[in-house]
C-alpha positions as a Markdown table, in Angstrom:
| # | Residue | x | y | z |
|---|---|---|---|---|
| 1 | His | 12.6 | 6.3 | 9.3 |
| 2 | Phe | 9.7 | 4.7 | 7.2 |
| 3 | Val | 8.1 | 1.2 | 7.0 |
| 4 | Asp | 5.7 | 0.1 | 4.7 |
| 5 | Thr | 3.4 | -2.9 | 5.2 |
| 6 | Ser | 0.0 | -4.5 | 4.7 |
| 7 | Pro | -2.4 | -6.7 | 6.5 |
| 8 | Thr | -1.8 | -9.3 | 3.5 |
| 9 | Tyr | 2.2 | -9.5 | 4.0 |
| 10 | Gly | 2.4 | -12.9 | 5.8 |
| 11 | Asp | -1.5 | -12.8 | 6.7 |
| 12 | Gly | -0.8 | -10.0 | 9.5 |
| 13 | Arg | 2.4 | -11.3 | 10.7 |
| 14 | Ser | 4.3 | -8.4 | 9.1 |
| 15 | Glu | 1.9 | -5.8 | 10.8 |
| 16 | Thr | 2.2 | -7.6 | 14.4 |
| 17 | Leu | 6.3 | -7.9 | 14.3 |
| 18 | Ile | 6.5 | -4.0 | 13.2 |
| 19 | Gly | 3.8 | -3.3 | 15.9 |
| 20 | Lys | 6.2 | -5.3 | 18.4 |
| 21 | Tyr | 9.4 | -4.2 | 17.5 |
| 22 | Ala | 9.2 | -0.7 | 15.5 |
| 23 | Asp | 10.2 | 2.4 | 17.7 |
| 24 | Lys | 7.2 | 4.3 | 16.8 |
| 25 | Arg | 8.5 | 7.6 | 18.5 |
| 26 | Val | 10.9 | 7.8 | 15.1 |
| 27 | Val | 9.5 | 5.4 | 12.8 |
| 28 | Lys | 6.5 | 6.3 | 10.4 |
| 29 | Ile | 4.4 | 3.6 | 9.6 |
| 30 | Ala | 2.3 | 2.9 | 6.4 |
| 31 | Thr | -0.2 | 0.0 | 5.8 |
| 32 | Lys | -2.6 | -0.8 | 3.1 |
| 33 | Val | -6.2 | -1.7 | 2.8 |
| 34 | Gly | -8.4 | -3.3 | 0.3 |
| 35 | Met | -6.7 | -6.2 | -1.0 |
| 36 | Ile | -8.3 | -9.5 | 0.5 |
| 37 | Pro | -5.6 | -12.4 | 1.4 |
| 38 | His | -5.6 | -14.7 | -1.7 |
| 39 | Lys | -3.2 | -17.4 | -3.2 |
| 40 | Gly | -2.5 | -17.6 | -6.8 |
| 41 | Lys | -2.5 | -14.6 | -9.5 |
| 42 | Ile | -6.1 | -13.6 | -9.1 |
| 43 | Ile | -6.2 | -10.7 | -6.5 |
| 44 | Pro | -9.5 | -10.1 | -5.0 |
| 45 | His | -10.2 | -6.6 | -3.4 |
| 46 | Asp | -13.0 | -5.2 | -1.2 |
| 47 | Phe | -12.9 | -1.3 | -0.9 |
| 48 | Ser | -16.3 | -1.1 | 0.9 |
| 49 | Arg | -16.6 | 1.1 | 3.8 |
| 50 | Asn | -17.2 | -1.9 | 6.1 |
| 51 | Asn | -14.1 | -3.8 | 5.2 |
| 52 | Ile | -11.9 | -0.6 | 5.2 |
| 53 | Leu | -13.1 | 0.4 | 8.6 |
| 54 | Asp | -12.6 | -3.3 | 10.2 |
| 55 | Ser | -9.1 | -3.4 | 8.3 |
| 56 | Val | -7.9 | -0.1 | 9.9 |
| 57 | Asp | -9.0 | -1.3 | 13.5 |
| 58 | Lys | -7.3 | -4.7 | 13.2 |
| 59 | Ser | -4.2 | -2.9 | 11.5 |
| 60 | Leu | -4.2 | -0.4 | 14.5 |
| 61 | Lys | -4.3 | -3.4 | 16.9 |
| 62 | Arg | -1.5 | -5.3 | 15.3 |
| 63 | Leu | 0.6 | -2.4 | 14.8 |
| 64 | Asn | 0.0 | -1.2 | 18.4 |
| 65 | Leu | -0.7 | 2.0 | 17.3 |
| 66 | Asp | -3.5 | 4.9 | 17.8 |
| 67 | Gln | -3.2 | 6.4 | 14.5 |
| 68 | Ile | -1.8 | 5.1 | 11.2 |
| 69 | His | 0.7 | 7.7 | 9.7 |
| 70 | Leu | -0.4 | 6.7 | 5.8 |
| 71 | Leu | -3.0 | 4.5 | 4.8 |
| 72 | Gln | -2.7 | 3.3 | 1.1 |
| 73 | Leu | -5.2 | 1.9 | -1.1 |
| 74 | His | -3.8 | -1.3 | -1.9 |
| 75 | Ser | -3.5 | -2.1 | -5.9 |
| 76 | Pro | -6.9 | -0.9 | -6.8 |
| 77 | Leu | -8.3 | -1.7 | -10.4 |
| 78 | Arg | -9.0 | 1.4 | -12.6 |
| 79 | Asp | -12.7 | 1.4 | -12.0 |
| 80 | Tyr | -12.5 | 1.2 | -8.1 |
| 81 | Leu | -14.4 | 4.5 | -7.8 |
| 82 | Glu | -17.2 | 3.5 | -10.0 |
| 83 | Lys | -17.5 | 0.4 | -7.7 |
| 84 | Tyr | -17.0 | 1.9 | -4.3 |
| 85 | Ser | -18.7 | 5.4 | -4.5 |
| 86 | Asp | -18.2 | 6.1 | -0.8 |
| 87 | Leu | -14.6 | 5.2 | -1.0 |
| 88 | Ile | -13.4 | 8.9 | -0.6 |
| 89 | Glu | -16.0 | 9.7 | 2.0 |
| 90 | Thr | -14.6 | 6.5 | 4.0 |
| 91 | Leu | -11.2 | 7.9 | 3.8 |
| 92 | Glu | -12.2 | 11.3 | 5.1 |
| 93 | Ile | -14.0 | 9.9 | 8.1 |
| 94 | Leu | -10.7 | 8.0 | 8.9 |
| 95 | Ile | -8.9 | 11.1 | 8.8 |
| 96 | Lys | -11.7 | 13.1 | 10.8 |
| 97 | Ser | -11.8 | 10.4 | 13.4 |
| 98 | Gly | -8.1 | 10.6 | 14.0 |
| 99 | Arg | -7.3 | 6.8 | 13.2 |
| 100 | Val | -5.4 | 7.9 | 10.1 |
| 101 | Glu | -3.1 | 10.9 | 9.6 |
| 102 | Glu | -2.9 | 10.8 | 5.6 |
| 103 | Val | -3.9 | 8.7 | 2.7 |
| 104 | Gly | -2.1 | 7.2 | -0.4 |
| 105 | Ile | -2.5 | 4.9 | -3.1 |
| 106 | Ser | -0.4 | 2.0 | -3.9 |
| 107 | Leu | -0.8 | 1.4 | -7.6 |
| 108 | Arg | -1.3 | -2.2 | -9.2 |
| 109 | Ser | 0.9 | -1.0 | -11.9 |
| 110 | Pro | 2.7 | 2.0 | -13.1 |
| 111 | Asp | 0.4 | 2.1 | -16.0 |
| 112 | Phe | -2.4 | 3.5 | -13.7 |
| 113 | Val | -0.5 | 6.6 | -12.8 |
| 114 | Gln | -2.3 | 8.4 | -15.6 |
| 115 | Phe | -5.7 | 7.3 | -14.4 |
| 116 | Gln | -5.5 | 7.4 | -10.6 |
| 117 | Leu | -3.7 | 10.4 | -9.5 |
| 118 | Asn | -6.4 | 12.8 | -10.1 |
| 119 | Asp | -9.0 | 10.7 | -8.2 |
| 120 | Phe | -7.9 | 12.4 | -4.9 |
| 121 | Glu | -5.4 | 14.6 | -3.1 |
| 122 | Trp | -3.0 | 11.5 | -2.4 |
| 123 | Arg | -0.3 | 12.1 | 0.2 |
| 124 | Ser | 1.8 | 9.5 | -1.6 |
| 125 | Val | 1.8 | 7.4 | -4.6 |
| 126 | Gln | 3.4 | 4.1 | -4.6 |
| 127 | Phe | 4.4 | 2.5 | -8.0 |
| 128 | Asn | 6.8 | -0.4 | -9.1 |
| 129 | Cys | 10.1 | 1.2 | -10.1 |
| 130 | Ser | 13.5 | -0.2 | -10.3 |
| 131 | Leu | 16.7 | -0.5 | -12.5 |
| 132 | Leu | 14.8 | -3.1 | -14.4 |
| 133 | Asp | 11.2 | -1.5 | -14.1 |
| 134 | Gln | 11.1 | 2.0 | -15.6 |
| 135 | Arg | 7.7 | 1.6 | -16.9 |
| 136 | Val | 6.5 | 4.8 | -15.1 |
| 137 | Arg | 8.6 | 7.4 | -17.1 |
| 138 | Lys | 6.5 | 6.5 | -20.3 |
| 139 | Tyr | 3.6 | 8.2 | -18.6 |
| 140 | Gly | 5.4 | 11.3 | -18.0 |
| 141 | Phe | 5.1 | 11.2 | -14.1 |
| 142 | Lys | 7.4 | 13.5 | -12.5 |
| 143 | Ala | 7.9 | 13.6 | -8.8 |
| 144 | Ser | 8.9 | 17.3 | -8.9 |
| 145 | Glu | 5.5 | 18.1 | -10.4 |
| 146 | Ser | 3.4 | 16.1 | -8.1 |
| 147 | Asn | 2.5 | 17.1 | -4.5 |
| 148 | Ser | 2.4 | 13.4 | -3.3 |
| 149 | Leu | 5.3 | 11.9 | -1.8 |
| 150 | Val | 6.8 | 9.1 | -4.3 |
| 151 | Ile | 7.3 | 5.4 | -2.9 |
| 152 | Ala | 8.9 | 3.2 | -5.0 |
| 153 | Arg | 8.0 | -0.2 | -4.6 |
| 154 | Thr | 9.4 | -3.7 | -5.7 |
| 155 | Val | 12.9 | -1.8 | -5.9 |
| 156 | Leu | 14.6 | -5.3 | -6.0 |
| 157 | Asn | 12.1 | -6.9 | -8.5 |
| 158 | Phe | 11.0 | -9.5 | -5.9 |
| 159 | Gly | 14.7 | -10.3 | -5.2 |
| 160 | Phe | 16.0 | -10.9 | -8.7 |
| 161 | Leu | 18.3 | -7.8 | -8.3 |
| 162 | Thr | 20.0 | -9.7 | -5.2 |
| 163 | Ser | 22.5 | -12.3 | -5.1 |
| 164 | Gly | 20.0 | -14.5 | -3.2 |
| 165 | Phe | 17.5 | -14.7 | -6.0 |
| 166 | Gln | 16.5 | -18.4 | -6.7 |
| 167 | Leu | 14.2 | -18.8 | -9.6 |
| 168 | Asn | 12.3 | -21.5 | -8.4 |
| 169 | Asp | 11.4 | -20.0 | -5.0 |
| 170 | Thr | 8.3 | -18.3 | -5.9 |
| 171 | Lys | 6.1 | -20.3 | -3.5 |
| 172 | Asn | 7.6 | -18.7 | -0.2 |
| 173 | Pro | 4.4 | -17.8 | 1.5 |
| 174 | Leu | 6.6 | -15.3 | 3.8 |
| 175 | His | 8.1 | -13.3 | 0.6 |
| 176 | His | 7.0 | -9.9 | 1.9 |
| 177 | Leu | 8.4 | -10.5 | 5.3 |
């Protein structure tokens, strides 16, 4: 039993609902840090120590947890370690403090697999993968050769692979709920 969420999904509402209704004795919960709430296609990020620590504290409260099972960096750009040189140390602080059990990375695009998997011993790697989106295969990523858990995201291509997909329904603010 596994649930993946983010503070940006429904502006924290997803975490609040999971915190209220998930049976935490059997459900492992993953959430994310670093992406700033936004509208439109420009996605701001902040992987600074203060933002990550604050985001984790707020997520713990919304999720009604003492410890996040899996904390993932949310779609970092390729140069995130250059811009945030204390990021890895911040993640280690969260693990040592007990607020986070393990850390992973949710890639912005499968194109980033070759660049970001060697940055840290990620417990998980999450990337777009579906019947229609097989980009990760061209980079030679094989789950069997990785020590990381693999989490596929957008497996239904934002609803395109469902019978309920409506081409003009792209403005639904709760699309991640």
